[in-house]
N, CA, C and O atoms as CSV, one atom per row, in Angstrom:
chain,resi,resn,atom,element,x,y,z
A,1,MET,N,N,0.943,-1.219,0.103
A,1,MET,CA,C,0.039,-0.229,0.045
A,1,MET,C,C,0.793,1.323,-0.088
A,1,MET,O,O,1.784,1.480,0.626
A,2,SER,N,N,0.465,2.216,-0.770
A,2,SER,CA,C,1.275,3.529,-0.885
A,2,SER,C,C,0.846,4.434,0.303
A,2,SER,O,O,-0.268,4.328,0.816
A,3,LEU,N,N,1.837,5.381,0.742
A,3,LEU,CA,C,1.576,6.363,1.431
A,3,LEU,C,C,0.776,7.656,0.844
A,3,LEU,O,O,0.106,8.469,1.481
A,4,ALA,N,N,1.047,7.608,-0.600
A,4,ALA,CA,C,0.642,8.847,-1.331
A,4,ALA,C,C,-0.968,8.782,-1.311
A,4,ALA,O,O,-1.603,7.727,-1.316
A,5,GLY,N,N,-1.533,10.086,-1.287
A,5,GLY,CA,C,-2.892,10.275,-1.317
A,5,GLY,C,C,-3.160,11.600,-0.459
A,5,GLY,O,O,-2.353,12.286,0.168
A,6,THR,N,N,-4.688,11.764,-0.639
A,6,THR,CA,C,-5.063,13.093,0.150
A,6,THR,C,C,-5.873,12.528,1.205
A,6,THR,O,O,-6.712,11.654,0.987
A,7,TYR,N,N,-5.627,13.027,2.374
A,7,TYR,CA,C,-6.342,12.723,3.705
A,7,TYR,C,C,-6.962,14.043,4.358
A,7,TYR,O,O,-6.339,15.104,4.374
A,8,GLU,N,N,-8.191,13.894,4.876
A,8,GLU,CA,C,-8.730,14.878,5.572
A,8,GLU,C,C,-8.724,14.572,7.161
A,8,GLU,O,O,-8.885,13.425,7.578
A,9,TYR,N,N,-8.556,15.518,7.892
A,9,TYR,CA,C,-8.734,15.426,9.247
A,9,TYR,C,C,-9.876,14.673,9.849
A,9,TYR,O,O,-10.955,15.068,9.410
A,10,ALA,N,N,-9.953,13.803,10.634
A,10,ALA,CA,C,-10.926,13.205,11.298
A,10,ALA,C,C,-11.021,13.352,12.855
A,10,ALA,O,O,-12.080,13.624,13.421
A,11,SER,N,N,-9.931,13.168,13.449
A,11,SER,CA,C,-9.908,13.009,14.863
A,11,SER,C,C,-8.652,13.354,15.498
A,11,SER,O,O,-7.699,13.418,14.722
A,12,HIS,N,N,-8.380,13.628,16.906
A,12,HIS,CA,C,-7.053,13.562,17.567
A,12,HIS,C,C,-7.454,12.984,18.943
A,12,HIS,O,O,-8.574,12.700,19.366
A,13,GLU,N,N,-6.142,12.877,19.577
A,13,GLU,CA,C,-6.200,12.428,21.036
A,13,GLU,C,C,-4.953,13.104,21.623
A,13,GLU,O,O,-3.855,12.849,21.128
A,14,ASN,N,N,-5.055,13.855,22.534
A,14,ASN,CA,C,-3.990,14.353,23.355
A,14,ASN,C,C,-3.030,15.310,22.638
A,14,ASN,O,O,-1.889,15.502,23.058
A,15,TYR,N,N,-3.562,15.946,21.468
A,15,TYR,CA,C,-2.818,16.796,20.619
A,15,TYR,C,C,-2.389,18.094,21.414
A,15,TYR,O,O,-1.238,18.525,21.361
A,16,SER,N,N,-3.346,18.658,22.118
A,16,SER,CA,C,-3.213,19.865,22.827
A,16,SER,C,C,-2.034,19.616,23.976
A,16,SER,O,O,-1.112,20.416,24.133
A,17,GLU,N,N,-2.172,18.531,24.672
A,17,GLU,CA,C,-1.234,18.274,25.537
A,17,GLU,C,C,0.156,18.090,25.125
A,17,GLU,O,O,1.150,18.490,25.731
A,18,TRP,N,N,0.112,17.404,23.969
A,18,TRP,CA,C,1.581,17.070,23.361
A,18,TRP,C,C,2.155,18.490,22.836
A,18,TRP,O,O,3.348,18.767,22.956
A,19,LEU,N,N,1.314,19.279,22.305
A,19,LEU,CA,C,1.845,20.641,21.809
A,19,LEU,C,C,2.373,21.551,23.024
A,19,LEU,O,O,3.396,22.236,23.015
A,20,SER,N,N,1.508,21.415,24.004
A,20,SER,CA,C,1.985,22.264,25.251
A,20,SER,C,C,3.265,21.558,25.849
A,20,SER,O,O,4.185,22.271,26.250
A,21,ALA,N,N,3.353,20.259,25.918
A,21,ALA,CA,C,4.513,19.803,26.544
A,21,ALA,C,C,5.740,19.968,25.622
A,21,ALA,O,O,6.841,20.129,26.149
A,22,VAL,N,N,5.627,19.940,24.350
A,22,VAL,CA,C,6.872,20.443,23.695
A,22,VAL,C,C,7.140,21.909,23.532
A,22,VAL,O,O,8.054,22.252,22.783
A,23,GLY,N,N,6.324,22.928,24.257
A,23,GLY,CA,C,6.579,24.223,24.283
A,23,GLY,C,C,6.043,25.126,23.320
A,23,GLY,O,O,6.483,26.269,23.190
A,24,VAL,N,N,4.967,24.589,22.536
A,24,VAL,CA,C,4.266,25.706,21.695
A,24,VAL,C,C,3.361,26.579,22.574
A,24,VAL,O,O,2.655,26.080,23.450
A,25,PRO,N,N,3.396,27.833,22.331
A,25,PRO,CA,C,2.782,28.849,23.045
A,25,PRO,C,C,1.100,28.590,23.037
A,25,PRO,O,O,0.567,28.192,22.001
A,26,ALA,N,N,0.393,28.817,24.128
A,26,ALA,CA,C,-0.820,28.438,24.446
A,26,ALA,C,C,-1.798,28.995,23.293
A,26,ALA,O,O,-2.818,28.369,23.006
A,27,ASP,N,N,-1.458,30.167,22.659
A,27,ASP,CA,C,-2.298,30.913,21.645
A,27,ASP,C,C,-2.128,30.038,20.374
A,27,ASP,O,O,-3.136,29.776,19.717
A,28,SER,N,N,-1.061,29.627,20.033
A,28,SER,CA,C,-0.804,28.582,18.821
A,28,SER,C,C,-1.460,27.499,19.047
A,28,SER,O,O,-2.204,27.117,18.143
A,29,VAL,N,N,-1.383,26.728,20.255
A,29,VAL,CA,C,-1.995,25.519,20.588
A,29,VAL,C,C,-3.455,25.560,20.196
A,29,VAL,O,O,-3.948,24.724,19.439
A,30,ALA,N,N,-4.182,26.635,20.775
A,30,ALA,CA,C,-5.499,26.709,20.346
A,30,ALA,C,C,-5.882,26.684,18.902
A,30,ALA,O,O,-6.894,26.078,18.549
A,31,LYS,N,N,-5.078,27.349,18.008
A,31,LYS,CA,C,-5.241,27.467,16.731
A,31,LYS,C,C,-5.172,26.246,16.032
A,31,LYS,O,O,-6.031,25.945,15.202
A,32,MET,N,N,-3.942,25.312,16.383
A,32,MET,CA,C,-3.542,24.289,15.823
A,32,MET,C,C,-4.550,23.278,16.193
A,32,MET,O,O,-4.978,22.624,15.242
A,33,VAL,N,N,-5.052,22.986,17.425
A,33,VAL,CA,C,-5.988,22.130,17.789
A,33,VAL,C,C,-7.375,22.290,17.117
A,33,VAL,O,O,-8.078,21.297,16.930
A,34,ALA,N,N,-7.802,23.621,16.726
A,34,ALA,CA,C,-9.003,23.937,16.037
A,34,ALA,C,C,-8.888,23.556,14.591
A,34,ALA,O,O,-9.923,23.268,13.990
A,35,ALA,N,N,-7.806,23.527,14.013
A,35,ALA,CA,C,-7.619,23.346,12.486
A,35,ALA,C,C,-8.141,22.131,12.051
A,35,ALA,O,O,-8.162,21.234,12.894
A,36,LYS,N,N,-8.591,21.873,10.875
A,36,LYS,CA,C,-9.038,20.749,10.328
A,36,LYS,C,C,-8.247,20.571,9.022
A,36,LYS,O,O,-8.772,20.783,7.929
A,37,PRO,N,N,-7.079,20.209,9.150
A,37,PRO,CA,C,-6.151,20.349,7.780
A,37,PRO,C,C,-6.397,19.078,6.908
A,37,PRO,O,O,-6.739,18.008,7.411
A,38,VAL,N,N,-6.192,19.269,5.503
A,38,VAL,CA,C,-6.115,18.219,4.480
A,38,VAL,C,C,-4.537,17.881,4.304
A,38,VAL,O,O,-3.692,18.771,4.217
A,39,LEU,N,N,-4.276,16.684,4.268
A,39,LEU,CA,C,-2.864,16.335,3.874
A,39,LEU,C,C,-2.888,15.912,2.564
A,39,LEU,O,O,-3.800,15.184,2.170
A,40,GLU,N,N,-1.848,16.340,1.717
A,40,GLU,CA,C,-1.653,15.776,0.400
A,40,GLU,C,C,-0.302,15.252,0.455
A,40,GLU,O,O,0.689,15.983,0.446
A,41,VAL,N,N,-0.257,13.884,0.517
A,41,VAL,CA,C,1.136,13.193,0.618
A,41,VAL,C,C,1.544,12.603,-0.753
A,41,VAL,O,O,0.700,12.012,-1.426
A,42,SER,N,N,2.747,12.740,-1.158
A,42,SER,CA,C,3.309,12.259,-2.080
A,42,SER,C,C,4.563,11.401,-1.896
A,42,SER,O,O,5.077,11.593,-0.794
A,43,GLN,N,N,5.237,10.457,-2.706
A,43,GLN,CA,C,6.401,9.887,-2.451
A,43,GLN,C,C,7.150,9.761,-3.523
A,43,GLN,O,O,6.464,9.375,-4.469
A,44,ASN,N,N,8.408,9.937,-3.829
A,44,ASN,CA,C,9.234,9.717,-4.831
A,44,ASN,C,C,10.542,8.984,-4.262
A,44,ASN,O,O,11.409,9.646,-3.691
A,45,GLY,N,N,10.662,7.585,-4.435
A,45,GLY,CA,C,11.686,6.969,-3.921
A,45,GLY,C,C,11.694,7.032,-2.385
A,45,GLY,O,O,10.805,6.517,-1.707
A,46,ASN,N,N,12.866,7.765,-1.816
A,46,ASN,CA,C,13.020,7.940,-0.428
A,46,ASN,C,C,12.635,9.334,0.086
A,46,ASN,O,O,12.895,9.650,1.247
A,47,VAL,N,N,12.007,10.191,-0.780
A,47,VAL,CA,C,11.640,11.388,-0.427
A,47,VAL,C,C,10.047,11.378,-0.303
A,47,VAL,O,O,9.358,11.061,-1.273
A,48,VAL,N,N,9.513,11.718,0.865
A,48,VAL,CA,C,8.130,11.935,1.134
A,48,VAL,C,C,7.807,13.431,1.230
A,48,VAL,O,O,8.591,14.154,1.845
A,49,THR,N,N,6.697,13.950,0.661
A,49,THR,CA,C,6.462,15.203,0.546
A,49,THR,C,C,4.944,15.355,1.122
A,49,THR,O,O,4.012,14.761,0.579
A,50,ILE,N,N,4.761,16.196,2.262
A,50,ILE,CA,C,3.496,16.408,2.912
A,50,ILE,C,C,3.203,17.809,2.782
A,50,ILE,O,O,3.835,18.723,3.313
A,51,LYS,N,N,2.040,17.927,1.920
A,51,LYS,CA,C,1.568,19.377,1.727
A,51,LYS,C,C,0.254,19.564,2.807
A,51,LYS,O,O,-0.793,18.945,2.616
A,52,THR,N,N,0.410,20.359,3.798
A,52,THR,CA,C,-0.798,20.507,4.658
A,52,THR,C,C,-1.570,21.843,4.390
A,52,THR,O,O,-1.002,22.935,4.417
A,53,VAL,N,N,-2.753,21.699,4.159
A,53,VAL,CA,C,-3.605,22.827,3.840
A,53,VAL,C,C,-4.727,22.861,4.820
A,53,VAL,O,O,-5.505,21.913,4.926
A,54,ALA,N,N,-4.827,24.068,5.621
A,54,ALA,CA,C,-5.868,24.403,6.684
A,54,ALA,C,C,-6.463,25.896,6.299
A,54,ALA,O,O,-5.877,26.961,6.489
A,55,GLY,N,N,-7.688,25.727,5.748
A,55,GLY,CA,C,-8.377,27.006,5.371
A,55,GLY,C,C,-7.565,27.606,4.198
A,55,GLY,O,O,-7.298,26.988,3.168
A,56,ASP,N,N,-7.209,28.860,4.466
A,56,ASP,CA,C,-6.262,29.573,3.118
A,56,ASP,C,C,-4.824,29.532,3.406
A,56,ASP,O,O,-4.055,30.209,2.724
A,57,LYS,N,N,-4.351,28.697,4.481
A,57,LYS,CA,C,-3.124,28.530,4.718
A,57,LYS,C,C,-2.591,27.356,4.267
A,57,LYS,O,O,-3.380,26.411,4.268
A,58,SER,N,N,-1.368,27.118,3.841
A,58,SER,CA,C,-0.706,25.776,3.567
A,58,SER,C,C,0.623,25.843,3.753
A,58,SER,O,O,1.108,26.967,3.628
A,59,PHE,N,N,1.420,24.873,4.043
A,59,PHE,CA,C,2.886,24.699,3.990
A,59,PHE,C,C,3.179,23.271,3.606
A,59,PHE,O,O,2.297,22.415,3.665
A,60,THR,N,N,4.552,22.975,3.167
A,60,THR,CA,C,4.946,21.873,2.789
A,60,THR,C,C,6.341,21.348,3.376
A,60,THR,O,O,7.372,22.019,3.418
A,61,ASN,N,N,6.195,20.070,3.810
A,61,ASN,CA,C,7.362,19.505,4.452
A,61,ASN,C,C,7.820,18.344,3.556
A,61,ASN,O,O,7.022,17.487,3.177
A,62,THR,N,N,9.340,18.330,3.170
A,62,THR,CA,C,9.963,17.277,2.420
A,62,THR,C,C,10.780,16.670,3.301
A,62,THR,O,O,11.588,17.310,3.974
A,63,LEU,N,N,10.628,15.263,3.383
A,63,LEU,CA,C,11.230,14.561,4.317
A,63,LEU,C,C,12.078,13.390,3.497
A,63,LEU,O,O,11.536,12.659,2.669
A,64,LYS,N,N,13.269,13.328,3.792
A,64,LYS,CA,C,14.359,12.330,3.047
A,64,LYS,C,C,14.321,11.130,4.094
A,64,LYS,O,O,14.968,11.275,5.131
A,65,LEU,N,N,13.701,10.114,3.917
A,65,LEU,CA,C,13.722,8.897,4.621
A,65,LEU,C,C,15.233,8.475,5.016
A,65,LEU,O,O,16.166,8.430,4.215
A,66,GLY,N,N,15.298,8.199,6.279
A,66,GLY,CA,C,16.680,7.605,6.917
A,66,GLY,C,C,17.643,8.739,7.226
A,66,GLY,O,O,18.741,8.513,7.733
A,67,GLU,N,N,17.233,9.934,6.923
A,67,GLU,CA,C,18.225,11.354,7.165
A,67,GLU,C,C,17.466,12.231,7.930
A,67,GLU,O,O,16.250,12.249,7.738
A,68,GLU,N,N,18.012,13.033,8.843
A,68,GLU,CA,C,17.489,13.984,9.485
A,68,GLU,C,C,16.990,14.880,8.433
A,68,GLU,O,O,17.631,15.116,7.409
A,69,SER,N,N,15.621,15.470,8.750
A,69,SER,CA,C,14.921,16.486,7.701
A,69,SER,C,C,14.422,17.623,8.628
A,69,SER,O,O,13.947,17.408,9.743
A,70,LYS,N,N,14.558,18.761,8.117
A,70,LYS,CA,C,13.885,19.920,8.753
A,70,LYS,C,C,12.415,19.936,8.294
A,70,LYS,O,O,12.075,19.646,7.147
A,71,ALA,N,N,11.663,20.259,9.170
A,71,ALA,CA,C,10.240,20.469,9.028
A,71,ALA,C,C,9.651,21.456,9.972
A,71,ALA,O,O,10.269,21.819,10.973
A,72,SER,N,N,8.330,21.943,9.636
A,72,SER,CA,C,7.801,22.990,10.276
A,72,SER,C,C,6.254,22.723,10.636
A,72,SER,O,O,5.563,22.010,9.908
A,73,LEU,N,N,5.805,23.264,11.666
A,73,LEU,CA,C,4.296,23.386,12.078
A,73,LEU,C,C,3.778,24.500,11.684
A,73,LEU,O,O,4.533,25.372,11.253
A,74,PRO,N,N,2.424,24.711,11.740
A,74,PRO,CA,C,1.822,26.116,11.338
A,74,PRO,C,C,2.494,27.289,12.354
A,74,PRO,O,O,2.821,27.041,13.515
A,75,GLY,N,N,2.610,28.321,11.853
A,75,GLY,CA,C,3.219,29.566,12.696
A,75,GLY,C,C,4.545,29.386,12.409
A,75,GLY,O,O,5.215,30.213,13.027
A,76,GLY,N,N,5.254,28.603,11.685
A,76,GLY,CA,C,6.779,28.516,11.532
A,76,GLY,C,C,7.406,27.922,12.768
A,76,GLY,O,O,8.570,28.233,13.021
A,77,ILE,N,N,6.830,27.197,13.470
A,77,ILE,CA,C,7.559,26.366,14.551
A,77,ILE,C,C,8.274,25.176,13.854
A,77,ILE,O,O,7.667,24.255,13.307
A,78,GLU,N,N,9.592,25.285,13.927
A,78,GLU,CA,C,10.482,24.228,13.184
A,78,GLU,C,C,10.933,23.078,14.070
A,78,GLU,O,O,11.077,23.264,15.278
A,79,TYR,N,N,11.135,22.028,13.571
A,79,TYR,CA,C,11.662,20.880,14.128
A,79,TYR,C,C,12.459,19.953,13.213
A,79,TYR,O,O,12.464,20.139,11.996
A,80,THR,N,N,13.044,19.090,13.714
A,80,THR,CA,C,13.803,18.103,12.795
A,80,THR,C,C,13.171,16.594,13.100
A,80,THR,O,O,12.701,16.301,14.200
A,81,VAL,N,N,13.219,15.773,12.087
A,81,VAL,CA,C,12.576,14.437,12.140
A,81,VAL,C,C,13.405,13.589,11.470
A,81,VAL,O,O,13.907,14.054,10.447
A,82,THR,N,N,13.722,12.322,11.811
A,82,THR,CA,C,14.336,11.301,11.170
A,82,THR,C,C,13.300,10.094,11.095
A,82,THR,O,O,12.882,9.559,12.123
A,83,LEU,N,N,12.932,9.718,9.894
A,83,LEU,CA,C,11.960,8.643,9.718
A,83,LEU,C,C,12.596,7.596,8.708
A,83,LEU,O,O,13.388,7.897,7.815
A,84,SER,N,N,12.121,6.302,8.992
A,84,SER,CA,C,12.602,5.197,8.145
A,84,SER,C,C,11.209,4.606,7.748
A,84,SER,O,O,10.219,4.720,8.470
A,85,GLN,N,N,11.215,3.955,6.523
A,85,GLN,CA,C,9.963,3.455,6.148
A,85,GLN,C,C,10.095,1.886,6.143
A,85,GLN,O,O,11.127,1.275,5.863
A,86,SER,N,N,8.849,1.315,6.507
A,86,SER,CA,C,8.780,-0.111,6.621
A,86,SER,C,C,7.356,-0.351,5.981
A,86,SER,O,O,6.337,0.009,6.571
A,87,GLY,N,N,7.329,-0.940,4.817
A,87,GLY,CA,C,5.809,-0.897,4.272
A,87,GLY,C,C,5.101,0.224,4.143
A,87,GLY,O,O,5.509,1.035,3.311
A,88,ASN,N,N,3.993,0.513,4.852
A,88,ASN,CA,C,3.219,1.678,4.787
A,88,ASN,C,C,3.361,2.447,6.049
A,88,ASN,O,O,2.514,3.281,6.369
A,89,THR,N,N,4.412,2.192,6.782
A,89,THR,CA,C,4.528,2.927,8.069
A,89,THR,C,C,5.919,3.537,8.181
A,89,THR,O,O,6.944,2.916,7.901
A,90,LEU,N,N,5.881,4.838,8.623
A,90,LEU,CA,C,7.213,5.618,8.762
A,90,LEU,C,C,7.395,5.653,10.485
A,90,LEU,O,O,6.502,5.937,11.284
A,91,LYS,N,N,8.472,5.371,10.733
A,91,LYS,CA,C,8.840,5.432,12.113
A,91,LYS,C,C,10.214,6.063,12.446
A,91,LYS,O,O,11.192,5.878,11.721
A,92,GLY,N,N,10.251,6.804,13.551
A,92,GLY,CA,C,11.593,7.459,13.830
A,92,GLY,C,C,11.346,8.422,14.992
A,92,GLY,O,O,10.436,8.315,15.814
A,93,THR,N,N,12.375,9.475,14.943
A,93,THR,CA,C,12.222,10.431,15.986
A,93,THR,C,C,12.220,11.807,15.551
A,93,THR,O,O,12.658,12.123,14.445
A,94,TRP,N,N,11.724,12.682,16.415
A,94,TRP,CA,C,11.785,14.178,16.190
A,94,TRP,C,C,12.385,14.880,17.349
A,94,TRP,O,O,12.486,14.385,18.472
A,95,SER,N,N,12.810,16.167,16.976
A,95,SER,CA,C,13.341,17.250,18.046
A,95,SER,C,C,12.940,18.485,17.678
A,95,SER,O,O,12.952,18.949,16.537
A,96,MET,N,N,12.515,19.108,18.874
A,96,MET,CA,C,12.253,20.473,18.695
A,96,MET,C,C,12.368,21.186,20.012
A,96,MET,O,O,11.845,20.795,21.055
A,97,GLY,N,N,13.071,22.227,19.878
A,97,GLY,CA,C,13.509,23.181,21.101
A,97,GLY,C,C,14.187,22.489,22.280
A,97,GLY,O,O,13.861,22.738,23.441
A,98,GLY,N,N,15.082,21.666,21.972
A,98,GLY,CA,C,15.844,20.892,22.884
A,98,GLY,C,C,15.090,19.718,23.423
A,98,GLY,O,O,15.645,19.107,24.336
A,99,LYS,N,N,13.764,19.241,22.963
A,99,LYS,CA,C,13.160,18.158,23.412
A,99,LYS,C,C,12.987,17.327,22.257
A,99,LYS,O,O,13.014,17.854,21.145
A,100,SER,N,N,12.792,15.949,22.398
A,100,SER,CA,C,12.637,15.000,21.616
A,100,SER,C,C,11.715,13.900,21.928
A,100,SER,O,O,11.317,13.731,23.080
A,101,GLY,N,N,11.392,13.217,21.047
A,101,GLY,CA,C,10.472,11.931,21.126
A,101,GLY,C,C,10.413,11.097,19.828
A,101,GLY,O,O,11.111,11.248,18.824
A,102,ASP,N,N,9.348,10.099,20.069
A,102,ASP,CA,C,9.316,9.063,19.002
A,102,ASP,C,C,7.942,9.801,17.992
A,102,ASP,O,O,7.053,10.541,18.413
A,103,ALA,N,N,8.115,9.386,16.796
A,103,ALA,CA,C,6.889,9.775,15.868
A,103,ALA,C,C,6.665,8.496,14.872
A,103,ALA,O,O,7.568,7.703,14.608
A,104,SER,N,N,5.432,8.413,14.394
A,104,SER,CA,C,5.084,7.470,13.301
A,104,SER,C,C,3.968,7.983,12.408
A,104,SER,O,O,3.183,8.851,12.789
A,105,VAL,N,N,3.923,7.443,11.257
A,105,VAL,CA,C,2.877,7.644,10.509
A,105,VAL,C,C,2.447,6.414,9.820
A,105,VAL,O,O,3.260,5.804,9.127
A,106,GLU,N,N,1.265,6.010,9.951
A,106,GLU,CA,C,0.867,4.743,9.364
A,106,GLU,C,C,-0.318,4.794,8.563
A,106,GLU,O,O,-1.363,5.261,9.017
A,107,VAL,N,N,-0.216,4.315,7.324
A,107,VAL,CA,C,-1.423,4.409,6.426
A,107,VAL,C,C,-1.989,2.776,6.457
A,107,VAL,O,O,-1.309,1.776,6.224
A,108,THR,N,N,-3.415,2.828,6.810
A,108,THR,CA,C,-4.056,1.562,6.740
A,108,THR,C,C,-5.517,1.527,6.098
A,108,THR,O,O,-6.447,2.058,6.705
A,109,GLY,N,N,-5.693,0.969,5.002
A,109,GLY,CA,C,-6.813,1.083,4.355
A,109,GLY,C,C,-7.232,2.468,4.033
A,109,GLY,O,O,-6.693,3.093,3.119
A,110,SER,N,N,-8.102,2.920,4.700
A,110,SER,CA,C,-8.679,4.330,4.370
A,110,SER,C,C,-8.241,5.455,5.374
A,110,SER,O,O,-8.853,6.523,5.408
A,111,SER,N,N,-7.162,5.193,6.199
A,111,SER,CA,C,-6.740,6.370,6.993
A,111,SER,C,C,-5.353,6.405,7.169
A,111,SER,O,O,-4.619,5.454,6.900
A,112,LEU,N,N,-4.954,7.539,7.641
A,112,LEU,CA,C,-3.471,7.810,7.867
A,112,LEU,C,C,-3.444,8.209,9.443
A,112,LEU,O,O,-4.226,9.065,9.857
A,113,VAL,N,N,-2.708,7.696,10.134
A,113,VAL,CA,C,-2.775,7.892,11.611
A,113,VAL,C,C,-1.138,8.408,11.937
A,113,VAL,O,O,-0.157,7.737,11.615
A,114,GLN,N,N,-1.081,9.583,12.559
A,114,GLN,CA,C,0.037,10.132,13.016
A,114,GLN,C,C,0.217,9.924,14.560
A,114,GLN,O,O,-0.755,10.275,15.230
A,115,THR,N,N,1.161,9.476,15.157
A,115,THR,CA,C,1.506,9.528,16.583
A,115,THR,C,C,2.791,10.285,16.827
A,115,THR,O,O,3.773,10.206,16.088
A,116,MET,N,N,2.711,11.034,17.933
A,116,MET,CA,C,3.858,11.709,18.403
A,116,MET,C,C,4.004,11.528,19.944
A,116,MET,O,O,2.978,11.538,20.624
A,117,SER,N,N,5.205,11.365,20.523
A,117,SER,CA,C,5.254,11.030,22.093
A,117,SER,C,C,6.313,11.811,22.561
A,117,SER,O,O,7.311,11.955,21.856
A,118,LEU,N,N,6.218,12.366,23.730
A,118,LEU,CA,C,7.198,13.198,24.486
A,118,LEU,C,C,7.109,12.612,25.836
A,118,LEU,O,O,6.107,12.797,26.527
A,119,GLY,N,N,8.188,11.863,26.271
A,119,GLY,CA,C,7.927,11.430,27.661
A,119,GLY,C,C,6.518,10.422,27.744
A,119,GLY,O,O,6.271,9.487,26.983
A,120,GLY,N,N,5.800,10.831,28.728
A,120,GLY,CA,C,4.569,10.142,28.959
A,120,GLY,C,C,3.334,10.647,28.174
A,120,GLY,O,O,2.260,10.045,28.172
A,121,VAL,N,N,3.563,11.766,27.526
A,121,VAL,CA,C,2.572,12.233,26.462
A,121,VAL,C,C,2.455,11.881,25.086
A,121,VAL,O,O,3.167,12.374,24.212
A,122,LYS,N,N,1.491,10.964,24.866
A,122,LYS,CA,C,1.367,10.478,23.418
A,122,LYS,C,C,0.136,11.176,22.786
A,122,LYS,O,O,-0.970,11.093,23.321
A,123,ALA,N,N,0.330,11.814,21.725
A,123,ALA,CA,C,-0.664,12.328,20.881
A,123,ALA,C,C,-0.956,11.369,19.563
A,123,ALA,O,O,-0.089,10.622,19.110
A,124,LYS,N,N,-2.293,11.485,19.004
A,124,LYS,CA,C,-2.514,10.870,17.869
A,124,LYS,C,C,-3.458,11.752,16.957
A,124,LYS,O,O,-4.348,12.459,17.428
A,125,ARG,N,N,-3.205,11.655,15.723
A,125,ARG,CA,C,-4.183,12.528,14.726
A,125,ARG,C,C,-4.475,11.541,13.755
A,125,ARG,O,O,-3.630,10.793,13.264
A,126,VAL,N,N,-5.750,11.548,13.469
A,126,VAL,CA,C,-6.359,10.472,12.371
A,126,VAL,C,C,-6.926,11.396,11.265
A,126,VAL,O,O,-7.565,12.433,11.442
A,127,TYR,N,N,-6.562,10.810,10.062
A,127,TYR,CA,C,-7.015,11.281,8.728
A,127,TYR,C,C,-7.652,10.359,8.012
A,127,TYR,O,O,-7.195,9.217,8.059
A,128,ASN,N,N,-8.816,10.616,7.208
A,128,ASN,CA,C,-9.351,9.766,6.433
A,128,ASN,C,C,-9.092,10.053,5.047
A,128,ASN,O,O,-9.063,11.222,4.663
A,129,ARG,N,N,-8.877,8.958,4.156
A,129,ARG,CA,C,-8.511,9.137,2.787
A,129,ARG,C,C,-9.565,9.757,1.932
A,129,ARG,O,O,-10.700,9.323,2.126
A,130,LYS,N,N,-9.428,10.637,1.070
A,130,LYS,CA,C,-10.427,11.332,0.324
A,130,LYS,C,C,-10.695,10.566,-0.829
A,130,LYS,O,O,-11.530,10.953,-1.647
């Protein structure tokens, strides 16, 4: 199964808690949690491109699998991520503002699930294939 596709936001668990734990300012947390983004995912070899569209705003992250890649969240919050692919799953680590944790993206049937953790705080965002 391919990672490529367009996915609409469906739900989240502990996203605001995770954003707060990594140090995102409270006003930005509220906006990010309220957003209902659409992800446009493409893959060319070991390069995965994720365009995130939320309302009239969009940004694109390009990740080179197996290498540290720079990425950003809305509002220009930058981080690095290192992911490796196994089938339809990307797994690895992220680092932002001196904090780091685990990350994964898994495509199963009609959904894409992102999980991020920092210590005991684990967040999950679910998107449905369009």
